[in-house]
VOFI-483152 format. One record per residue: residue number from 1; x, y, z of N, C-alpha, C in turn. Coordinates in steps of 0.1 Angstrom, whole numbers, plus 5000, padded with zeros to 4 digits. Layout:
N
+-----+--------+---------+------+---------+----------+-------+--------+---------+------+
:  nr : n.east : n.north : n.up : ca.east : ca.north : ca.up : c.east : c.north : c.up :
+-----+--------+---------+------+---------+----------+-------+--------+---------+------+
: NUM :      X :       Y :    Z :       X :        Y :     Z :      X :       Y :    Z :
...
+-----+--------+---------+------+---------+----------+-------+--------+---------+------+
//
This chain:
163
+-----+--------+---------+------+---------+----------+-------+--------+---------+------+
:  nr : n.east : n.north : n.up : ca.east : ca.north : ca.up : c.east : c.north : c.up :
+-----+--------+---------+------+---------+----------+-------+--------+---------+------+
:   1 :   5009 :    4988 : 4999 :    5001 :     5001 :  5000 :   5008 :    5013 : 5000 :
:   2 :   5007 :    5023 : 4992 :    5013 :     5033 :  4991 :   5012 :    5042 : 5004 :
:   3 :   5022 :    5048 : 5009 :    5022 :     5056 :  5021 :   5011 :    5066 : 5023 :
:   4 :   5008 :    5073 : 5012 :    4999 :     5085 :  5013 :   4985 :    5077 : 5015 :
:   5 :   4982 :    5066 : 5007 :    4969 :     5058 :  5010 :   4968 :    5054 : 5024 :
:   6 :   4979 :    5049 : 5030 :    4977 :     5044 :  5043 :   4975 :    5057 : 5053 :
:   7 :   4981 :    5068 : 5050 :    4978 :     5081 :  5059 :   4964 :    5084 : 5058 :
:   8 :   4959 :    5084 : 5045 :    4944 :     5087 :  5043 :   4935 :    5077 : 5051 :
:   9 :   4939 :    5065 : 5051 :    4931 :     5055 :  5059 :   4931 :    5058 : 5074 :
:  10 :   4942 :    5062 : 5080 :    4943 :     5068 :  5094 :   4936 :    5080 : 5095 :
:  11 :   4935 :    5089 : 5085 :    4929 :     5102 :  5086 :   4913 :    5100 : 5088 :
:  12 :   4908 :    5090 : 5083 :    4894 :     5086 :  5085 :   4890 :    5083 : 5099 :
:  13 :   4900 :    5078 : 5106 :    4897 :     5075 :  5120 :   4903 :    5084 : 5131 :
:  14 :   4915 :    5089 : 5127 :    4922 :     5099 :  5136 :   4930 :    5109 : 5129 :
:  15 :   4922 :    5120 : 5125 :    4928 :     5132 :  5117 :   4941 :    5137 : 5124 :
:  16 :   4942 :    5137 : 5136 :    4953 :     5143 :  5143 :   4966 :    5134 : 5143 :
:  17 :   4963 :    5121 : 5142 :    4974 :     5111 :  5140 :   4978 :    5111 : 5125 :
:  18 :   4970 :    5113 : 5116 :    4973 :     5115 :  5102 :   4983 :    5127 : 5099 :
:  19 :   4979 :    5138 : 5106 :    4986 :     5151 :  5105 :   5000 :    5148 : 5110 :
:  20 :   5001 :    5141 : 5122 :    5014 :     5138 :  5128 :   5023 :    5129 : 5119 :
:  21 :   5017 :    5119 : 5113 :    5024 :     5110 :  5103 :   5029 :    5118 : 5091 :
:  22 :   5020 :    5127 : 5086 :    5024 :     5135 :  5075 :   5036 :    5145 : 5078 :
:  23 :   5034 :    5151 : 5090 :    5046 :     5159 :  5095 :   5059 :    5151 : 5096 :
:  24 :   5058 :    5139 : 5102 :    5071 :     5132 :  5101 :   5076 :    5129 : 5088 :
:  25 :   5067 :    5125 : 5078 :    5071 :     5123 :  5064 :   5078 :    5135 : 5059 :
:  26 :   5072 :    5147 : 5059 :    5079 :     5159 :  5054 :   5093 :    5161 : 5061 :
:  27 :   5093 :    5159 : 5073 :    5106 :     5161 :  5081 :   5116 :    5150 : 5076 :
:  28 :   5112 :    5139 : 5073 :    5122 :     5129 :  5068 :   5127 :    5133 : 5054 :
:  29 :   5117 :    5137 : 5045 :    5120 :     5141 :  5032 :   5129 :    5153 : 5030 :
:  30 :   5126 :    5163 : 5040 :    5132 :     5176 :  5039 :   5136 :    5179 : 5054 :
:  31 :   5149 :    5176 : 5057 :    5153 :     5177 :  5072 :   5152 :    5191 : 5076 :
:  32 :   5154 :    5201 : 5068 :    5152 :     5215 :  5073 :   5139 :    5217 : 5079 :
:  33 :   5128 :    5210 : 5075 :    5116 :     5212 :  5081 :   5116 :    5207 : 5095 :
:  34 :   5123 :    5197 : 5099 :    5124 :     5193 :  5114 :   5132 :    5203 : 5120 :
:  35 :   5143 :    5210 : 5115 :    5150 :     5219 :  5122 :   5142 :    5231 : 5125 :
:  36 :   5132 :    5235 : 5117 :    5123 :     5246 :  5118 :   5112 :    5245 : 5128 :
:  37 :   5109 :    5232 : 5130 :    5098 :     5229 :  5138 :   5085 :    5229 : 5131 :
:  38 :   5085 :    5226 : 5118 :    5072 :     5225 :  5110 :   5065 :    5215 : 5115 :
:  39 :   5051 :    5219 : 5114 :    5040 :     5210 :  5119 :   5028 :    5211 : 5110 :
:  40 :   5023 :    5201 : 5105 :    5010 :     5201 :  5098 :   4999 :    5201 : 5108 :
:  41 :   4988 :    5212 : 5105 :    4977 :     5212 :  5114 :   4964 :    5208 : 5109 :
:  42 :   4964 :    5208 : 5096 :    4951 :     5204 :  5088 :   4954 :    5199 : 5075 :
:  43 :   4948 :    5189 : 5070 :    4948 :     5184 :  5056 :   4935 :    5180 : 5053 :
:  44 :   4929 :    5186 : 5042 :    4917 :     5181 :  5036 :   4919 :    5180 : 5021 :
:  45 :   4909 :    5177 : 5013 :    4910 :     5177 :  4999 :   4912 :    5192 : 4994 :
:  46 :   4906 :    5201 : 5001 :    4905 :     5217 :  4997 :   4917 :    5225 : 5003 :
:  47 :   4922 :    5219 : 5015 :    4930 :     5228 :  5023 :   4943 :    5221 : 5031 :
:  48 :   4953 :    5227 : 5030 :    4964 :     5222 :  5038 :   4970 :    5234 : 5047 :
:  49 :   4972 :    5232 : 5059 :    4977 :     5243 :  5068 :   4988 :    5237 : 5077 :
:  50 :   4999 :    5244 : 5078 :    5010 :     5241 :  5085 :   5016 :    5253 : 5092 :
:  51 :   5023 :    5249 : 5103 :    5029 :     5260 :  5112 :   5043 :    5259 : 5114 :
:  52 :   5050 :    5270 : 5116 :    5064 :     5271 :  5122 :   5064 :    5281 : 5133 :
:  53 :   5071 :    5276 : 5145 :    5070 :     5285 :  5156 :   5079 :    5298 : 5154 :
:  54 :   5078 :    5308 : 5162 :    5088 :     5318 :  5163 :   5096 :    5315 : 5175 :
:  55 :   5109 :    5309 : 5173 :    5118 :     5305 :  5183 :   5132 :    5308 : 5179 :
:  56 :   5141 :    5303 : 5187 :    5155 :     5305 :  5185 :   5159 :    5300 : 5171 :
:  57 :   5153 :    5290 : 5166 :    5158 :     5285 :  5153 :   5152 :    5292 : 5141 :
:  58 :   5140 :    5299 : 5142 :    5134 :     5306 :  5131 :   5135 :    5320 : 5132 :
:  59 :   5139 :    5326 : 5143 :    5139 :     5341 :  5144 :   5151 :    5347 : 5139 :
:  60 :   5149 :    5359 : 5132 :    5161 :     5367 :  5126 :   5165 :    5377 : 5136 :
:  61 :   5175 :    5385 : 5131 :    5181 :     5395 :  5140 :   5171 :    5407 : 5144 :
:  62 :   5160 :    5407 : 5139 :    5150 :     5419 :  5143 :   5138 :    5412 : 5150 :
:  63 :   5139 :    5398 : 5154 :    5129 :     5393 :  5162 :   5117 :    5387 : 5155 :
:  64 :   5117 :    5387 : 5142 :    5105 :     5380 :  5135 :   5110 :    5369 : 5129 :
:  65 :   5100 :    5361 : 5123 :    5104 :     5348 :  5117 :   5112 :    5351 : 5104 :
:  66 :   5123 :    5344 : 5103 :    5134 :     5347 :  5092 :   5126 :    5344 : 5078 :
:  67 :   5130 :    5351 : 5069 :    5125 :     5351 :  5055 :   5125 :    5335 : 5050 :
:  68 :   5137 :    5330 : 5051 :    5138 :     5316 :  5047 :   5128 :    5307 : 5053 :
:  69 :   5126 :    5308 : 5065 :    5115 :     5299 :  5073 :   5102 :    5302 : 5067 :
:  70 :   5100 :    5315 : 5064 :    5085 :     5319 :  5059 :   5083 :    5312 : 5046 :
:  71 :   5093 :    5314 : 5036 :    5091 :     5309 :  5024 :   5091 :    5293 : 5024 :
:  72 :   5100 :    5286 : 5033 :    5100 :     5273 :  5033 :   5087 :    5267 : 5039 :
:  73 :   5081 :    5273 : 5049 :    5068 :     5268 :  5053 :   5057 :    5269 : 5043 :
:  74 :   5057 :    5279 : 5033 :    5048 :     5281 :  5024 :   5050 :    5271 : 5013 :
:  75 :   5062 :    5269 : 5009 :    5065 :     5259 :  4998 :   5062 :    5245 : 5002 :
:  76 :   5065 :    5240 : 5014 :    5062 :     5227 :  5019 :   5050 :    5225 : 5021 :
:  77 :   5040 :    5235 : 5024 :    5026 :     5232 :  5026 :   5019 :    5230 : 5012 :
:  78 :   5024 :    5238 : 5002 :    5020 :     5237 :  4989 :   5023 :    5223 : 4984 :
:  79 :   5034 :    5218 : 4988 :    5039 :     5205 :  4983 :   5031 :    5195 : 4989 :
:  80 :   5026 :    5195 : 5001 :    5018 :     5185 :  5008 :   5005 :    5186 : 4999 :
:  81 :   4999 :    5197 : 4997 :    4987 :     5198 :  4990 :   4988 :    5192 : 4976 :
:  82 :   4997 :    5193 : 4968 :    4999 :     5188 :  4954 :   5002 :    5174 : 4955 :
:  83 :   5011 :    5169 : 4964 :    5014 :     5155 :  4965 :   5002 :    5147 : 4970 :
:  84 :   4993 :    5153 : 4976 :    4980 :     5147 :  4980 :   4970 :    5144 : 4967 :
:  85 :   4971 :    5154 : 4959 :    4963 :     5153 :  4947 :   4970 :    5146 : 4935 :
:  86 :   4982 :    5147 : 4935 :    4991 :     5141 :  4924 :   5003 :    5134 : 4929 :
:  87 :   4999 :    5122 : 4933 :    5009 :     5113 :  4941 :   5023 :    5112 : 4934 :
:  88 :   5033 :    5112 : 4943 :    5047 :     5112 :  4938 :   5051 :    5099 : 4930 :
:  89 :   5045 :    5088 : 4932 :    5047 :     5077 :  4923 :   5042 :    5078 : 4909 :
:  90 :   5033 :    5087 : 4906 :    5028 :     5088 :  4893 :   5033 :    5101 : 4887 :
:  91 :   5036 :    5111 : 4895 :    5042 :     5123 :  4889 :   5055 :    5129 : 4897 :
:  92 :   5061 :    5136 : 4889 :    5073 :     5144 :  4895 :   5070 :    5158 : 4895 :
:  93 :   5072 :    5165 : 4906 :    5069 :     5179 :  4907 :   5081 :    5187 : 4912 :
:  94 :   5083 :    5198 : 4905 :    5093 :     5209 :  4910 :   5087 :    5222 : 4909 :
:  95 :   5092 :    5231 : 4917 :    5088 :     5245 :  4916 :   5098 :    5252 : 4907 :
:  96 :   5093 :    5257 : 4897 :    5100 :     5265 :  4887 :   5102 :    5279 : 4889 :
:  97 :   5092 :    5285 : 4897 :    5094 :     5300 :  4900 :   5086 :    5303 : 4912 :
:  98 :   5087 :    5314 : 4919 :    5080 :     5317 :  4930 :   5079 :    5332 : 4930 :
:  99 :   5067 :    5338 : 4935 :    5065 :     5352 :  4938 :   5059 :    5354 : 4952 :
: 100 :   5065 :    5363 : 4958 :    5058 :     5365 :  4972 :   5058 :    5380 : 4974 :
: 101 :   5047 :    5384 : 4982 :    5045 :     5398 :  4987 :   5044 :    5397 : 5001 :
: 102 :   5052 :    5405 : 5008 :    5052 :     5406 :  5023 :   5044 :    5417 : 5027 :
: 103 :   5034 :    5415 : 5036 :    5025 :     5426 :  5041 :   5027 :    5430 : 5055 :
: 104 :   5033 :    5422 : 5063 :    5035 :     5426 :  5078 :   5048 :    5417 : 5083 :
: 105 :   5053 :    5422 : 5094 :    5063 :     5416 :  5100 :   5057 :    5402 : 5107 :
: 106 :   5065 :    5391 : 5106 :    5061 :     5379 :  5112 :   5066 :    5378 : 5127 :
: 107 :   5057 :    5385 : 5138 :    5062 :     5386 :  5150 :   5057 :    5375 : 5159 :
: 108 :   5050 :    5365 : 5153 :    5046 :     5353 :  5161 :   5048 :    5342 : 5152 :
: 109 :   5043 :    5330 : 5157 :    5045 :     5317 :  5149 :   5036 :    5321 : 5136 :
: 110 :   5039 :    5314 : 5125 :    5032 :     5317 :  5112 :   5026 :    5304 : 5107 :
: 111 :   5015 :    5304 : 5101 :    5008 :     5294 :  5095 :   5006 :    5297 : 5080 :
: 112 :   5011 :    5287 : 5072 :    5009 :     5287 :  5058 :   4996 :    5279 : 5053 :
: 113 :   4988 :    5286 : 5045 :    4975 :     5279 :  5042 :   4975 :    5278 : 5028 :
: 114 :   4974 :    5266 : 5022 :    4973 :     5264 :  5007 :   4959 :    5259 : 5004 :
: 115 :   4951 :    5266 : 4999 :    4937 :     5262 :  4995 :   4934 :    5267 : 4980 :
: 116 :   4941 :    5261 : 4971 :    4939 :     5266 :  4956 :   4925 :    5263 : 4952 :
: 117 :   4919 :    5270 : 4944 :    4906 :     5269 :  4937 :   4905 :    5254 : 4931 :
: 118 :   4895 :    5247 : 4933 :    4892 :     5234 :  4927 :   4894 :    5234 : 4913 :
: 119 :   4889 :    5244 : 4906 :    4890 :     5246 :  4891 :   4904 :    5246 : 4887 :
: 120 :   4913 :    5251 : 4894 :    4928 :     5252 :  4891 :   4934 :    5238 : 4891 :
: 121 :   4930 :    5231 : 4902 :    4935 :     5217 :  4904 :   4928 :    5208 : 4892 :
: 122 :   4917 :    5210 : 4890 :    4910 :     5201 :  4880 :   4916 :    5205 : 4866 :
: 123 :   4920 :    5217 : 4863 :    4926 :     5220 :  4851 :   4939 :    5214 : 4849 :
: 124 :   4946 :    5215 : 4860 :    4960 :     5208 :  4861 :   4959 :    5193 : 4857 :
: 125 :   4949 :    5187 : 4865 :    4947 :     5173 :  4861 :   4943 :    5170 : 4847 :
: 126 :   4934 :    5178 : 4842 :    4930 :     5176 :  4829 :   4943 :    5178 : 4819 :
: 127 :   4951 :    5188 : 4821 :    4962 :     5191 :  4812 :   4972 :    5179 : 4812 :
: 128 :   4974 :    5173 : 4825 :    4982 :     5161 :  4826 :   4976 :    5149 : 4818 :
: 129 :   4964 :    5147 : 4818 :    4957 :     5136 :  4811 :   4958 :    5139 : 4796 :
: 130 :   4956 :    5152 : 4792 :    4956 :     5155 :  4778 :   4971 :    5154 : 4773 :
: 131 :   4980 :    5160 : 4778 :    4993 :     5160 :  4772 :   5002 :    5147 : 4775 :
: 132 :   4998 :    5141 : 4788 :    5005 :     5129 :  4792 :   5019 :    5131 : 4795 :
: 133 :   5024 :    5143 : 4795 :    5038 :     5146 :  4795 :   5041 :    5156 : 4806 :
: 134 :   5036 :    5169 : 4804 :    5040 :     5179 :  4813 :   5028 :    5189 : 4815 :
: 135 :   5027 :    5195 : 4827 :    5018 :     5205 :  4829 :   5023 :    5215 : 4840 :
: 136 :   5017 :    5227 : 4841 :    5021 :     5236 :  4851 :   5010 :    5244 : 4855 :
: 137 :   5011 :    5250 : 4869 :    5002 :     5259 :  4874 :   5008 :    5266 : 4884 :
: 138 :   5002 :    5278 : 4886 :    5005 :     5288 :  4898 :   4996 :    5284 : 4909 :
: 139 :   5002 :    5281 : 4920 :    4995 :     5276 :  4932 :   4997 :    5287 : 4943 :
: 140 :   4986 :    5293 : 4948 :    4986 :     5302 :  4958 :   4987 :    5298 : 4972 :
: 141 :   4995 :    5305 : 4981 :    4996 :     5301 :  4995 :   4998 :    5314 : 5003 :
: 142 :   4989 :    5315 : 5014 :    4989 :     5326 :  5022 :   4996 :    5322 : 5035 :
: 143 :   5002 :    5333 : 5040 :    5010 :     5331 :  5054 :   5003 :    5339 : 5065 :
: 144 :   4999 :    5334 : 5075 :    4991 :     5342 :  5085 :   4998 :    5341 : 5099 :
: 145 :   4997 :    5352 : 5106 :    5003 :     5351 :  5119 :   4992 :    5345 : 5129 :
: 146 :   4996 :    5344 : 5142 :    4987 :     5337 :  5151 :   4974 :    5345 : 5152 :
: 147 :   4973 :    5358 : 5150 :    4962 :     5367 :  5151 :   4953 :    5366 : 5139 :
: 148 :   4958 :    5359 : 5128 :    4950 :     5358 :  5116 :   4953 :    5368 : 5106 :
: 149 :   4963 :    5378 : 5110 :    4968 :     5388 :  5100 :   4976 :    5381 : 5089 :
: 150 :   4973 :    5387 : 5077 :    4981 :     5381 :  5066 :   4994 :    5386 : 5066 :
: 151 :   5005 :    5379 : 5068 :    5018 :     5382 :  5067 :   5024 :    5383 : 5053 :
: 152 :   5020 :    5374 : 5045 :    5026 :     5373 :  5031 :   5015 :    5365 : 5022 :
: 153 :   5016 :    5368 : 5010 :    5009 :     5360 :  5000 :   5019 :    5355 : 4989 :
: 154 :   5019 :    5343 : 4985 :    5028 :     5338 :  4976 :   5021 :    5330 : 4965 :
: 155 :   5028 :    5327 : 4954 :    5024 :     5317 :  4945 :   5036 :    5310 : 4939 :
: 156 :   5035 :    5298 : 4937 :    5046 :     5288 :  4933 :   5041 :    5283 : 4919 :
: 157 :   5051 :    5284 : 4909 :    5048 :     5278 :  4896 :   5052 :    5263 : 4897 :
: 158 :   5043 :    5254 : 4898 :    5046 :     5240 :  4901 :   5045 :    5234 : 4887 :
: 159 :   5057 :    5227 : 4883 :    5057 :     5220 :  4870 :   5056 :    5205 : 4873 :
: 160 :   5048 :    5198 : 4866 :    5045 :     5184 :  4868 :   5050 :    5176 : 4855 :
: 161 :   5056 :    5165 : 4858 :    5058 :     5155 :  4847 :   5054 :    5141 : 4852 :
: 162 :   5050 :    5133 : 4842 :    5047 :     5120 :  4846 :   5059 :    5112 : 4852 :
: 163 :   5056 :    5105 : 4863 :    5068 :     5098 :  4869 :   5072 :    5085 : 4862 :
+-----+--------+---------+------+---------+----------+-------+--------+---------+------+
//
């Protein structure tokens, strides 16, 4: 059984345990995530939310979350969303480009929220079926402070190829 399928079976019974398993998987694949304290809070078909704390490992010289940690939590969260919809055994995905607009200082822990429109994901799936080779899409991610304030908005150009 493919690991993601197993996690989804666990999610039906214990969503918190499934989030913990997914967090461990991400930390195993990207060790930087473990160093940052990356934690997955929510995974559904429509939304993935993950958090990094504001602590000694993620804090910059002015006391906010370091830019690299902010970008990394957004990119990893987008990856969890896309790998859920487009499993790594069938597809290879890389980020080809990224754009980000920062709106506020990240003075607290931050949560990345990836909830791309269903039409965007459906179009991506359709293009992969039609071309059978390669497709790409801009995937939006928001970064929120613990007070719900939007710290940053980003989008990642995800490029897929059949695995």
